[in-house]
C-alpha positions in Angstrom: 0.0 0.0 0.0 3.0 2.3 0.4 3.4 2.3 -3.4 0.0 3.8 -3.8 0.6 6.5 -1.3 3.9 7.3 -2.9 2.3 7.5 -6.3 -0.5 9.8 -4.9 2.1 12.1 -3.2 4.1 12.2 -6.5 1.0 13.2 -8.5 0.1 15.9 -6.0 3.6 17.3 -5.7 4.5 17.4 -9.4 0.9 18.4 -10.5 0.8 15.4 -12.9 -3.0 15.1 -12.8 -3.1 13.8 -16.4 -1.6 10.6 -15.2 -4.5 9.9 -12.8 -6.9 8.4 -15.5 -4.1 6.2 -16.9 -3.2 4.8 -13.4 -6.9 4.2 -12.6 -7.5 2.3 -15.9 -4.4 0.2 -15.4 -5.5 -0.6 -11.8 -9.0 -1.6 -12.9 -7.7 -3.8 -15.7 -5.3 -5.5 -13.2 -8.1 -6.1 -10.8 -10.4 -7.4 -13.5 -7.7 -9.9 -14.7 -6.9 -11.1 -11.2 -10.5 -11.6 -10.2 -11.6 -13.0 -13.6 -8.7 -15.5 -13.8 -10.1 -18.3 -11.6 -13.8 -17.6 -11.3 -17.0 -18.3 -13.2 -16.6 -14.8 -14.6 -13.6 -15.8 -16.6 -15.4 -16.5 -19.9 -17.0 -13.1 -19.9 -13.7 -11.3 -19.0 -11.9 -13.1 -21.9 -14.5 -11.9 -24.4 -13.6 -8.3 -23.5 -10.1 -8.8 -24.8 
């Protein structure tokens, strides 16, 4: 969790607000892949890609 706080501090300090949507999309895709890998949702996740 320290990596997320460091990233947030970096975004606030350097005023790199344009990176926020990119980070959020990558985070959501990662969560989707992890959760969809071994569950009954997997066939539906794979159709998205």
